[in-house]
C-alpha positions as CSV (number, residue, x, y, z in Angstrom):
1,M,126.9,151.2,26.3
2,S,123.7,151.0,24.2
3,K,120.3,150.8,26.0
4,K,119.7,147.4,24.4
5,L,122.9,146.0,25.9
6,A,122.2,147.4,29.3
7,L,118.7,145.9,29.3
8,L,120.1,142.5,28.3
9,L,122.6,142.5,31.1
10,S,119.9,143.4,33.6
11,L,117.7,140.5,32.5
12,T,120.6,138.1,32.6
13,S,121.5,139.1,36.1
14,S,117.9,138.7,37.3
15,L,117.6,135.3,35.7
16,F,120.9,134.2,37.3
17,I,119.6,135.3,40.8
18,L,116.4,133.5,40.3
19,V,118.1,130.3,39.3
20,I,120.6,130.4,42.2
21,G,117.7,131.2,44.6
22,G,115.7,128.2,43.3
23,I,118.6,125.9,43.7
24,G,119.2,127.1,47.2
25,F,115.6,126.7,48.2
26,Y,115.6,123.2,46.9
27,F,118.5,122.1,49.0
28,L,117.2,123.9,52.1
29,H,113.8,122.3,51.7
30,D,115.4,118.9,51.2
31,S,117.6,119.3,54.2
32,Y,114.8,120.4,56.6
33,S,112.3,117.9,55.4
34,S,114.6,115.1,56.5
35,T,115.5,116.7,59.9
36,A,113.4,116.5,63.1
37,V,112.9,120.0,64.5
38,K,113.5,120.1,68.3
39,A,111.5,122.6,70.3
40,T,113.5,125.1,72.4
41,S,110.4,126.0,74.5
42,S,109.0,123.8,77.3
43,L,105.5,124.4,75.7
44,G,106.6,122.3,72.8
45,K,108.1,119.4,74.6
46,K,106.7,116.0,73.9
47,T,104.9,114.6,76.9
48,D,105.8,111.0,77.7
49,T,102.5,109.3,78.4
50,S,104.0,105.9,78.9
51,E,104.8,106.6,82.5
52,K,101.8,106.8,84.9
53,T,101.9,109.4,87.5
54,V,101.7,108.2,91.1
55,E,98.7,109.6,92.8
56,E,98.8,110.6,96.5
57,P,96.5,108.4,98.7
58,N,93.2,110.1,99.3
59,L,91.9,110.9,102.8
60,K,89.7,107.9,102.9
61,S,92.6,105.5,102.3
62,V,94.8,107.3,104.8
63,I,92.2,106.9,107.5
64,H,91.5,103.3,106.7
65,E,95.2,102.3,106.7
66,T,96.0,104.2,109.9
67,Q,93.0,102.8,111.8
68,K,94.5,99.3,111.6
69,S,97.2,100.3,114.1
70,V,94.8,102.2,116.5
71,V,93.3,100.4,119.4
72,Q,90.5,101.1,121.9
73,I,91.7,100.6,125.5
74,E,89.3,99.4,128.2
75,V,90.6,99.7,131.8
76,N,89.1,98.0,134.9
77,L,89.7,100.2,138.0
78,K,89.2,99.4,141.6
79,D,86.0,101.3,141.7
80,G,84.8,101.3,138.1
81,S,86.1,101.4,134.6
82,S,87.3,103.8,132.0
83,S,88.3,103.8,128.3
84,G,90.7,105.5,126.0
85,S,92.7,105.0,122.9
86,G,96.3,104.1,121.8
87,F,98.3,103.2,118.7
88,L,100.8,100.4,117.9
89,Y,104.3,101.8,117.9
90,N,106.6,98.8,117.1
91,S,106.7,95.1,116.2
92,E,106.9,94.1,119.9
93,G,103.3,94.9,120.4
94,D,103.9,98.1,122.3
95,V,101.1,100.7,122.3
96,I,101.5,104.4,123.0
97,T,98.8,106.1,125.1
98,N,98.3,108.7,127.8
99,A,99.3,108.0,131.4
100,H,95.9,109.1,132.6
101,V,94.2,106.5,130.5
102,V,95.8,103.5,132.3
103,E,96.5,105.1,135.7
104,G,95.2,102.9,138.5
105,A,94.4,100.0,136.1
106,Q,93.7,96.6,137.6
107,K,93.1,95.1,134.2
108,I,93.7,96.4,130.6
109,T,92.1,95.1,127.5
110,V,92.7,96.4,124.0
111,K,90.3,96.1,121.0
112,T,91.7,96.3,117.5
113,S,90.0,97.8,114.4
114,D,88.8,94.3,113.4
115,A,87.2,93.7,116.8
116,K,89.9,91.4,118.2
117,Q,90.6,91.7,121.9
118,F,93.9,91.2,123.8
119,E,95.1,91.9,127.3
120,A,97.9,94.3,128.0
121,Q,100.3,95.4,130.7
122,I,102.0,98.7,131.5
123,I,105.7,98.8,130.8
124,G,106.2,102.5,131.3
125,M,104.3,105.5,132.6
126,G,105.2,109.1,133.2
127,D,104.8,110.8,136.6
128,T,104.3,114.4,135.3
129,T,104.4,113.7,131.5
130,D,101.1,112.3,130.4
131,V,102.5,109.4,128.3
132,A,102.5,105.7,128.9
133,V,103.4,102.5,127.0
134,I,101.5,99.3,127.3
135,R,102.7,95.9,125.9
136,V,100.2,93.7,124.1
137,P,101.8,90.3,123.3
138,G,98.9,89.4,121.1
139,L,99.9,92.3,118.7
140,K,103.5,91.3,118.4
141,E,104.7,91.4,114.7
142,N,101.6,93.3,113.7
143,P,102.4,96.3,111.4
144,P,102.9,99.4,113.6
145,L,101.9,103.0,112.8
146,S,104.5,105.1,111.1
147,V,105.7,107.7,113.5
148,A,107.3,111.1,112.7
149,E,110.1,110.9,115.4
150,E,111.8,114.2,114.5
151,R,109.6,116.4,112.3
152,M,107.5,119.0,114.1
153,A,104.2,120.2,112.7
154,E,103.5,123.7,111.6
155,V,100.4,125.9,112.0
156,G,98.0,125.1,109.2
157,D,99.0,121.5,108.7
158,N,96.0,119.3,107.9
159,I,95.5,116.6,110.6
160,I,93.3,113.6,111.5
161,A,92.5,112.7,115.1
162,L,91.7,109.0,115.6
163,G,90.3,107.4,118.7
164,S,87.3,106.0,120.5
165,P,85.4,108.9,122.1
166,L,82.6,107.8,124.4
167,G,83.3,104.2,123.4
168,L,82.6,104.8,119.7
169,Q,85.5,102.9,118.2
170,N,87.6,104.3,115.4
171,T,86.0,107.7,115.4
172,V,87.6,110.3,113.0
173,T,87.8,114.0,113.4
174,T,89.7,116.3,111.0
175,G,91.1,119.8,111.3
176,I,94.4,121.7,111.3
177,V,97.2,122.5,113.7
178,S,96.0,125.9,115.0
179,G,98.6,126.7,117.6
180,L,102.1,125.7,118.8
181,D,103.9,125.7,122.2
182,R,100.8,125.7,124.3
183,E,101.3,125.1,128.1
184,F,99.0,124.3,131.0
185,I,98.8,121.9,134.0
186,L,96.2,119.2,134.8
187,E,97.5,117.7,138.0
188,P,99.6,115.7,138.2
189,Y,100.6,116.2,134.6
190,R,102.4,119.2,133.0
191,Y,101.7,119.9,129.3
192,E,104.5,121.8,127.7
193,H,105.2,122.8,124.0
194,I,102.1,121.0,122.8
195,Y,100.0,121.5,119.7
196,Q,96.6,123.1,119.7
197,I,94.3,121.6,117.1
198,S,90.9,122.4,115.6
199,A,89.8,118.8,115.6
200,P,87.5,118.0,118.5
201,I,88.9,115.9,121.3
202,T,86.6,114.3,123.8
203,K,86.6,111.6,126.5
204,G,87.9,108.4,124.9
205,N,90.0,110.2,122.3
206,S,92.9,110.4,124.9
207,G,95.9,108.4,123.8
208,G,95.0,108.2,120.2
209,P,97.2,109.4,117.4
210,L,97.2,112.7,115.6
211,I,97.8,111.9,112.0
212,D,99.4,114.0,109.3
213,A,96.7,113.9,106.7
214,T,99.2,114.1,103.8
215,T,101.8,111.4,104.9
216,G,99.7,109.2,107.2
217,E,102.3,109.5,109.9
218,A,101.5,109.9,113.6
219,I,102.9,113.3,114.7
220,A,101.4,113.6,118.2
221,I,99.3,112.0,121.0
222,N,95.8,113.4,121.5
223,S,95.6,114.2,125.2
224,A,93.1,116.8,126.2
225,G,90.3,119.0,125.1
226,T,88.2,122.0,126.2
227,D,84.8,121.5,127.9
228,S,83.1,122.4,124.7
229,G,85.2,119.9,122.7
230,A,85.9,122.5,120.0
231,I,89.6,122.7,120.7
232,G,92.0,119.8,121.3
233,F,95.6,119.5,122.5
234,S,98.2,116.9,121.4
235,I,101.7,116.0,122.7
236,P,104.2,116.2,119.9
237,L,105.9,112.8,119.5
238,P,109.4,114.2,119.0
239,N,109.2,115.6,122.5
240,V,108.6,112.2,124.2
241,I,110.0,109.7,121.7
242,D,113.2,109.1,123.7
243,Q,111.2,108.3,126.8
244,I,109.0,105.9,124.8
245,K,111.9,104.1,123.3
246,G,113.5,103.7,126.7
247,W,110.4,102.0,128.2
248,S,110.2,99.8,125.1
249,D,113.9,98.7,125.3
250,E,113.9,98.4,129.1
251,P,110.4,97.9,130.5
252,I,109.9,99.2,134.0
253,K,107.4,96.3,134.6
254,L,104.6,98.3,136.0
255,T,102.3,95.3,135.8
256,V,98.7,95.5,136.8
257,D,97.2,93.3,139.6
258,D,97.1,89.5,139.4
259,E,93.5,89.8,138.2
260,S,94.9,90.9,134.8
261,K,96.2,87.4,134.3
262,E,92.7,86.1,133.6
263,E,91.8,85.3,130.0
264,V,90.2,88.0,128.0
265,A,86.4,87.8,128.0
266,T,85.0,85.2,125.7
267,P,81.5,85.6,124.1
268,Q,80.0,84.1,127.2
269,G,81.5,86.8,129.3
270,L,80.1,89.6,127.2
271,T,76.8,91.2,127.9
272,G,74.2,90.9,125.1
273,E,74.5,94.6,124.3
274,D,78.3,94.5,124.0
275,F,78.1,91.4,121.8
276,K,75.6,93.1,119.5
277,N,77.7,96.3,119.3
278,N,80.8,94.3,118.5
279,A,79.0,92.4,115.7
280,T,77.4,95.5,114.1
281,Y,80.8,97.3,114.3
282,L,82.5,94.4,112.5
283,I,80.0,94.5,109.6
284,G,80.6,98.2,109.3
285,Y,84.3,97.7,109.2
286,F,83.9,94.9,106.6
287,Y,82.2,97.3,104.2
288,E,84.6,100.1,105.0
289,S,87.4,97.8,103.9
290,L,85.6,97.0,100.6
291,S,85.0,100.7,99.9
292,T,88.8,101.3,100.1
293,Q,89.5,98.2,98.0
294,D,91.2,96.6,101.0
295,Y,90.0,93.1,100.0
296,V,92.7,91.3,102.1
297,T,91.3,92.8,105.4
298,A,87.7,92.3,104.4
299,Y,88.4,88.6,103.5
300,S,90.2,88.1,106.9
301,L,87.0,89.0,108.7
302,L,85.2,85.9,107.3
303,G,85.0,82.7,109.3
304,S,87.1,79.7,108.4
305,R,84.2,77.7,106.9
306,W,83.2,80.6,104.6
307,Q,86.8,81.0,103.5
308,S,87.1,77.3,102.8
309,E,84.0,77.6,100.5
310,M,85.3,80.7,98.7
311,V,89.0,81.3,98.0
312,Y,90.4,84.8,98.2
313,E,90.6,85.3,94.4
314,D,86.9,84.6,94.0
315,F,86.0,86.9,96.9
316,R,88.1,89.7,95.4
317,R,86.6,89.1,91.9
318,G,83.1,89.5,93.4
319,Y,83.8,93.0,94.7
320,I,86.3,94.3,92.1
321,H,83.7,96.5,90.4
322,T,82.4,97.9,93.7
323,L,83.5,101.6,94.0
324,N,81.9,102.6,97.2
325,V,79.5,101.2,99.8
326,E,77.2,103.0,102.3
327,V,75.6,101.1,105.1
328,S,72.3,102.1,106.8
329,N,69.5,100.7,109.0
330,M,72.0,98.3,110.6
331,T,70.6,96.3,113.6
332,G,71.8,93.3,115.6
333,S,69.8,90.6,117.4
334,L,71.1,87.7,119.6
335,N,70.0,84.2,118.8
336,Q,68.4,82.0,121.5
337,T,71.7,80.5,122.7
338,N,73.4,84.0,122.8
339,D,76.4,82.7,120.8
340,Q,75.7,84.5,117.5
341,V,74.4,87.8,116.4
342,K,72.2,88.3,113.4
343,V,73.0,91.6,111.7
344,T,70.8,93.1,109.1
345,A,71.4,96.3,107.0
346,T,70.6,98.1,103.8
347,I,73.6,98.5,101.4
348,K,73.9,101.2,98.8
349,A,76.7,100.3,96.4
350,N,78.2,102.3,93.6
351,E,79.3,99.7,91.0
352,R,81.1,99.9,87.6
353,T,79.4,98.1,84.8
354,E,81.1,96.2,81.9
355,D,80.7,99.2,79.6
356,K,82.6,101.3,82.3
357,K,79.5,103.2,83.4
358,T,78.6,103.7,87.1
359,T,75.4,102.4,88.5
360,T,73.9,102.5,92.0
361,S,72.3,99.3,93.5
362,L,70.5,98.7,96.8
363,Y,70.7,95.4,98.8
364,N,69.2,94.0,101.9
365,V,72.0,92.0,103.6
366,T,71.9,89.6,106.5
367,Y,74.9,88.2,108.4
368,Q,75.6,85.8,111.2
369,V,78.4,87.0,113.4
370,G,80.1,84.9,116.1
371,Y,83.3,84.0,117.8
372,E,85.8,81.6,116.3
373,N,88.9,80.8,118.5
374,D,87.9,83.8,120.7
375,Q,88.0,86.2,117.7
376,L,84.9,87.8,116.2
377,K,84.2,86.6,112.6
378,I,81.5,86.9,110.0
379,L,80.3,83.3,109.8
380,N,77.9,83.5,106.8
381,G,75.7,85.9,105.0
382,N,73.5,86.7,102.0
383,A,72.3,89.7,100.0
384,Q,69.0,90.4,98.2
385,K,69.0,93.0,95.5
386,L,66.2,95.5,95.7
387,K,64.4,96.7,92.7
């Protein structure tokens, strides 16, 4: 074969390959340009932003919601008085507390987080187990606290201890479960298989709930503390829940003396200092409710006349841009007839503006607080913005 013929065949072969390759590339490009390429790696997956993620409630919200089911317990004894805490367990108005809180009671009064007061009677009390149940008819059908009846806590679990130490209603301490299966005796009560917690427990905390900070459930009953108050001990609810249910289903009718049948103290029966304390507490709770966007509770604290002048929708609209409220310089003073308390305070409010920025404003506020149908209410008020 001549060199010219061989060269011609080589060129023809190369041209043929180029043509075939070009045709193949055309069809491949056309095919892939009309096909959606799916990623095989999770890094390339398309994120569906149409669904909103459900955020866990923050600590502030957990505390506010659980406080609604926690009560302060005032006990009249034969030779004095004492106080403790408890929490609403069911829709019958049954409140769990410690036996030592109500032992020897001649009269029992409970105060709720919104400063309402009701009388109660013992329907079950342990002899050697420091647990009791009192029934509060005035709290029947109120939402109870969610209770972990079976789940036991573990060391390191984050917890919240709620109660009224030293008469300071709805005091909160936080910590962790720092020990399990602790045992000791405080006559006549035996404490077995109980939790040790790092949250301080002092006088008045007894009977209050130990709350799981993540779920908001009651997991134990705060019952004792060291002299220093640095360590607390709580009775796990799974250990005593059967006994509590038994008393609730079949009350043993450990009623207090006939004196308990008297009506709960009206404003005229309160001392001036108690009345002022209740009034200032109510204003604090009002702003706490606003800070957690619980407008329903805040509105319920207003008197009937104020509510008739401002419907709920308008009330909510007035605070919808309020993000957080801090209260300071709060004082209360009785009027001349001792039937109302004037409460003054300074309010620091973080508010969202129309352009979605955050601004801080200061207000001087004044409220009149009094009783309406034996329940404490905010009767009227006004605010003056400070420059």
